[in-house]
N, C-alpha and C positions, 0 to 999 in steps of 0.2 A: 422556430427552431434555425440556430445557424447552421448555414448551408458548410457541409464537411468537406476539406480540400483532400482529396483522393492521394495527393503525394504525402501531405501531412499524416493521413491515415496509414500509409506504408510504412512511414517512420516511426509510427507509434507503435506498431505492431510487436517489434521486436522488444522495445520496452515494457509494455505489458506483459507478453510471454515471461521475460526475465522477473519482473516484480512479483508476477502471480508465483512463478514455480520456485523461486528463493523463498517466498513467505511460507508457502505451504511445505516446502523441504524442511525448513527451520522448526515447524510446530512438528513433524515427524520425527527429525534428530534428536531435538531436545527432549523430547517424549522418550525416546529410545535411552538417552543417555540419563533421565533420571528414573529407568528401572521398567518403561513399558514398552514392551517390543511388537504391540498391536500392529503399530502403522508400519515398521519395518518388515513385518511378517508378510503385509499386504503390498509391500511394493512401493509404498509411499515415501520411503527416504531415499527420493531419485531426484535428481535434477532435469528428469525427462519431463517437457511440459504436457505431454499427452497423459501422463499419469495424475495430472492435477486437475486440468482444465475443465472448468462447468460450461457449455458452451453459452449461455445465455448470461452467465455473470461475465464471461470474456467480451462479450460484444457489449456488454452495457458499459464495460472500461473502456472500449475504444472509443465511443462518443461522448461519456460522462467521467466524472471524477471518482464515479463510486463503481464496484463491481466486486466479484468474487471466483472463487475457486471450488472445487470438491471439498467439503469438510475433512480434515483428518481424523480418522477413528482413533480416539484414545480412551483407552480403559483406566481411570485414575486408582482403582483398586491396585494396581502393579506399582504404583509409585511407592518407592521405600518410605518418602515422606508425602504424604498427601497434597498437604497446603501448599507447600514448595514447588512438588511436581507440576501441580497445576498452573500455578503462577508462572513458573519458568518455561513448560511449553506452551503455554497461549500468548505469554508476552513475546516469545520469539518470533512470533509471526509479524506483527508490526514494527517490532524492533529491527527485524532484518529490511524492512522498508525505510526504515529512519535512517539506517546506515548506508543502503543504496542512495537515498537522497543525499546524504552528506559527500559520499564518493562521487555522485554525477556533478555536485558543486564544484567539489575539488577539481574534477576534470573541464568542468565549463571554465573555472579561473584560469587554468591552464591555457586554453584554447583562446580566451580574450587576451591573454598575455602575448602568446604566439602571433595573434593576428596584429597586434600593436608593433610587434617586431617585425613581421614581413611586410605591414603595410600594402602600398598598391603595387609591389614589385611581383606578388604573384599572380599566375596567369588565371585565365577567364574560367578554365576547366578546373584547376586547384581552389579556385574561389568557391566555385559550386561544391564540390566536394567538401570543402571546409564549411559550408554554411548549413549542408544536411548534417554533418556530424554535430553542428553546434547545436543545431533545432533538436537532434535525437537526444543529446546530454540534456537539454534544458527541459523537454520533456518528462525526461527520467526523474529530474527532481519534482515536477508537478505531480508525476502520477505517483510516484513512492510517497509523497507528503500525503496526497490525497487518500491513499491506501491505509497509510499509518492512521492518520486521523479520523477516517471514516469507520475502521474496525476498533478504534479505541472507546466509541461511543459506549455507554454502559445499555445498550439494548441487546436483547436476546434475538438471533444466535451471534452476534459479533464478540469478538475478544474481549473488547472492554466489558462487556456483561459478566464474563467468567473472572475477569482479574478484579473487578470491583466486588465480587461477591467473596472471593478470598481474602479480599483485605478488609473485609467488615468485621466485627465482633461477630462470634457464633450467635447470640442472642437477636442479631439484626438481619441475618443471613435467609432464615425462612421467609420473613416477610419480603424481602428485596426478592427472593427467588420465585414469589408469586408473580412478579412484574412479568415473568418471561412470555406468560400468554401474550401480551400486549406488543412485546417487542418488533415482531413483523408487522404490525397494522401501524405502528408509530414509523418505521422506516418507510413504509408504503405512503404514510400520510404526508411525510416530509417531500418525498418524490413528488405527489400529488400537487401539494401545496406551492412547490417551487415552479411547476409547469402552468396551473391554472392562475396564481396570484403573481407571478414573476417575482418571487422572492428567492434570492439565492442563498438558501440557509447554509447548505452544505458549504458552498463557495466561500460564505463568511467565515466558518470555520477554517476551512484550509489557508485561507489567503495570509494569516497573519505569520503562522509558522514558516509558509512557503518564502515570503518577504524577508522574513529574518535570515533564513536560510542561504538565499540569495545574495544578500547583503553582507552578511558577515562572514560566510565560507568561499561564496564565488566572486563577493566583490561587485556584485551588480545592485543597483539601487533603483527601485521605481517610484515615481509620484503616486500617491493615493488618489 
């Protein structure tokens, strides 16, 4: 296990809270807009992190590229258009993380530009503050891309399972729905394999879109 830098952990906390809170808020808000008031009535259409956070899922995201919050309760029977309602309300979560990643990347681009303009004329204290903000923004890209990619995996109970199910033809949906029982075991298996065999499966999935956003939005390139 890599040793955790306590300073980086403190910087990571607000990024993780924001990423998870906006993710769950968007599930609730778009479900409401599509006709289901269930989450709204239960107070989940809120930007208050306490209403959304799952202690274990939040802790995992502090130390790893994966994590989760409390699932937003949705009753698809209330949707005026069942299929569209499920797709929109489900995709809103990882979609919000992708938008956050892009916004963080744009801010990172601005910070890099500002750093080149200021150069060595900045004071030591200003430089330290600038460094902390830059690390926080960089983590914002990593955490949000990680959440978006992880949640789009077609494994139950992740968002990707429900999105994939609704995109399938009706005759294929029942067969795919039967794989739901295996989803949690597959996710657990991925985590176990990563730790036991030192194979970075999730990292391999998350790295390409992260590098793409950093290169084409933030203007930062890394050698592979």
